[in-house]
N, C-alpha and C positions, 0 to 999 in steps of 0.2 A: 601633623606628624604622620608618617607613613610607616607601614611595616616592611621590613626588608623583603623585597620580592624574591630573592634567591632562596630564602629559607622559610618563608611563610608557610604554615601548615606542617612543619616538621613534627613528627611524633615525639612526644616528650620522652618516651622510653629510649629514643635514640641518643638523647643528650646524656653524656657521662659526667658533666660538671655537677658538683653538689647543689642541691636545691635548698633554698632558704625560705622558710615560711614567715609570713608577715606576723609581727607581734600583735597585730590587731585581729588576727584570726582567733576564733573561739577554740577552747580546749577540747571540744567535742567533735571537731572535724567539720564544722558547719561551712560557712562561706570562706574558703581559704584561698589565698593567692600566694604562689611561690615564684621566686625568680632564681635564675642560675646565671652566673657570669661566665661567659664562654671564653675559651683561650684566645680567640681573635679579637676580643674586645666587645663583641655583641652581647646583648642581654636577652635571655629567654624568659618568658612568663607563661605559667600554666595554672590551671585550676587543680588544686591538690585532691579534690574529690574525684578527679579523673586523671590519675597520674600517667596513664598510658595514652591519654587523648592528645589533641594537638597542642603545640606550644607556639606562641607568637614570638618572633625574633625581631628585636629592635637593634639598630646601630647604637653605639654609646651616645652619640650626639642626640638621637631621638629620645633615648631613655632620660638623658640629662634634661632635655626640654620638657618632657612629661613631668619629671620630679619637680622642676622649677615651677611649672604651672600648678601642680598640686599644692606646693608650699604657699603659693600666692593666692590660693583660693579660687582659681579659675574653673574648677570642676564641680562647684557647688550646684545644687538644684536650681533650676530657673525660678526666678521670683520676681 
C-alpha cells in the first residue's frame, strides 16, 4: 500500500471534512487515531494528539486494502 503522493504530508488543519475518532481510542486522549472521508473519495488519517500535524492521505482502494488486511489479522506482531 502506498500513500497518495499528491497529498502526502497535508496538514490536518487544512482538511475540512469531519474527523472520526476510533472507538478503540482511550477516553483520556491517549493513543488516538482519527480518519476523515474526503469529498473526492480519499481517506485522511491523523494522530488526534496532534490535530494540526500531518495527515496521511490514502485512496479509497488503499484504505479498503488496509482494512481488509487488518480484519484478516495481517498486521499482528511478528511471532
